[in-house]
C-alpha positions in Angstrom: 81.8 51.8 31.6 80.8 48.9 33.5 78.3 48.9 36.4 78.5 51.6 39.0 77.3 50.1 42.3 76.2 52.2 45.2 75.7 51.3 48.7 72.9 53.1 50.3 71.8 52.8 54.1 68.1 53.2 53.4 66.2 50.6 50.9 64.1 51.3 48.2 60.7 50.1 48.5 58.7 51.6 45.6 59.6 53.1 42.4 56.4 55.3 41.8 57.9 58.8 43.0 54.1 59.8 43.9 53.7 56.9 46.3 57.3 57.1 47.7 58.1 56.3 51.4 61.0 58.9 51.4 63.8 60.2 49.8 65.6 57.0 48.7 62.4 56.3 46.9 62.3 59.6 45.0 65.8 59.3 44.1 65.6 55.7 42.8 62.4 57.0 40.7 64.6 60.0 39.4 67.0 57.6 37.6 64.0 57.0 35.2 61.4 59.5 35.5 61.7 63.2 34.8 59.9 66.6 35.9 59.2 69.5 33.8 61.9 71.7 35.4 64.4 71.6 38.2 65.6 74.1 40.6 69.0 73.9 42.0 70.5 75.0 45.7 71.1 78.4 44.3 67.5 78.7 43.1 68.3 78.6 39.2 65.6 77.0 37.3 66.5 74.6 34.5 64.2 72.8 31.9 64.1 69.1 31.8 61.0 68.0 29.7 60.4 71.6 29.3 61.7 73.2 26.2 62.3 76.5 28.1 61.7 78.0 31.7 58.3 80.1 31.3 58.6 83.8 31.9 56.6 86.8 31.2 59.0 87.5 28.4 58.1 84.3 26.6 54.5 84.2 27.4 54.7 81.4 29.9 53.7 83.4 33.1 50.4 85.2 33.0 50.0 88.7 34.0 47.7 88.0 36.9 49.7 85.1 38.4 47.1 82.4 38.0 48.6 80.2 35.3 51.8 79.0 33.8 52.2 77.5 30.3 55.0 75.3 29.4 56.4 74.3 25.9 57.5 70.5 25.9 60.7 69.2 24.3 59.7 67.6 21.3 60.5 63.9 20.1 60.7 62.8 23.8 60.0 58.9 23.9 59.1 57.0 27.2 61.4 53.8 27.9 59.1 51.4 25.8 59.1 53.8 22.8 55.9 55.4 23.1 55.6 59.3 22.7 55.7 61.7 25.4 53.1 64.4 25.3 51.4 67.1 27.2 48.6 64.6 28.0 50.9 62.6 30.0 51.5 65.9 32.1 47.8 66.3 32.5 47.2 62.9 33.5 49.8 62.9 36.3 48.0 65.6 38.0 44.8 63.7 37.4 46.6 60.8 39.3 48.2 62.8 42.0 45.0 64.9 42.6 42.6 61.8 43.1 42.3 61.2 47.0 42.1 57.6 46.2 45.6 57.3 44.9 47.0 58.6 48.2 49.8 60.5 46.4 52.3 61.8 48.7 52.9 64.6 46.4 49.8 66.0 46.7 50.5 68.9 48.9 52.7 70.4 46.0 49.6 70.5 43.6 46.8 71.7 46.1 46.6 75.2 44.7 46.2 73.8 41.3 42.6 74.4 39.5 43.5 72.4 36.4 46.0 71.2 34.0 45.1 71.1 30.5 47.0 69.6 27.3 46.5 72.5 24.8 48.3 70.5 22.1 50.7 67.8 22.4 53.7 69.9 23.1 51.8 72.6 25.3 50.5 72.0 28.7 48.8 74.9 30.8 48.6 75.0 34.7 45.9 77.1 36.2 46.1 78.0 39.8 43.2 78.5 42.1 44.7 81.9 43.3 47.4 84.0 42.3 50.6 82.3 43.4 54.4 83.1 43.1 55.3 79.6 43.4 54.5 78.8 39.9 57.4 76.5 40.0 56.5 74.1 42.6 54.2 71.8 40.6 56.1 69.3 38.3 59.6 70.4 39.4 62.3 68.2 41.1 61.6 64.9 42.8 57.8 65.9 43.3 57.2 66.6 39.7 58.2 63.7 37.9 55.8 62.8 35.2 53.9 59.5 34.7 53.0 57.5 31.6 49.5 57.8 31.0 49.3 54.9 28.6 50.7 52.8 31.5 49.0 54.3 34.3 45.3 55.2 33.0 43.8 52.1 34.6 45.6 52.9 38.0 44.0 55.9 39.2 42.5 56.0 42.7 41.9 53.1 44.9 44.0 50.8 42.1 47.2 53.0 42.5 49.1 50.4 44.5 48.4 47.7 42.0 50.2 49.6 38.9 53.1 47.5 37.3 55.1 50.5 37.3 55.5 50.5 41.0 58.2 48.1 40.7 59.1 48.4 37.1 59.1 52.2 36.4 59.1 53.4 32.8 60.3 56.8 32.2 61.5 59.4 29.8 65.1 59.6 31.7 68.3 57.9 30.9 67.7 54.5 32.8 65.3 51.8 32.7 64.7 49.3 35.6 66.2 45.9 34.7 65.7 44.2 38.0 64.0 45.4 41.6 64.1 43.7 45.0 62.1 45.8 47.2 64.0 46.4 50.2 67.4 45.1 48.7 68.6 46.0 45.1 67.6 48.1 42.0 69.5 47.5 38.7 69.1 49.9 35.9 69.9 49.5 32.5 70.3 52.3 29.7 67.1 53.6 28.3 67.5 53.0 24.4 65.0 55.8 23.7 66.6 58.4 25.8 67.0 61.7 23.7 70.7 62.0 25.0 72.5 59.0 24.1 76.0 60.3 24.8 75.4 61.3 28.6 75.8 57.9 30.0 79.0 56.5 30.6 77.9 53.3 32.7 76.6 50.2 31.4 74.7 49.6 34.4 73.5 51.3 37.8 73.1 49.3 40.9 72.0 51.1 44.2 72.0 48.4 47.0 71.0 48.7 50.8 73.7 47.9 53.5 75.1 51.1 54.4 75.2 52.8 57.7 73.9 56.3 58.4 76.2 56.5 61.5 
């Protein structure tokens, strides 16, 4: 238990992963926010917010290579207690694809035609062209999903005004307790996280001050 204090050499400046200014911001956001899937160094794909990895066998990957359908984990909540759903995934694409948002992750979504919430627990991603890289959107640090109920008024030119840029609310194990951009982030446990036994520490505190050399 207790606090895990980390000394990092690059300061966290923003907590919205899609407005990130570098790896240090992506990692800081990932403590709170989650993607649908993640891919490890060996190329193994694992579900995060997805209930399973899409495949041709389970009907998740279309035969023409132009769409992927995700079944989402049920009962997932945002840090503020609101329910997570496919609408949040579709909204995240809306935010990223709006040029006014200036999302730095837009390149990972450039081949997408549309993202549809078929029902609260199912989201369909349609590509402009057949693609083998169906796992690129909504995976890893570039795929972190945003809460529609908190971000719907901050799409486009108002993206930099969103409160979650400095007080990120996600579906992950941690919540932002305090943030001093360029200095310190303090996280506390998310009381609504679906896997309560997975955290050991009471606080997580990355602070700038290390040296890359």
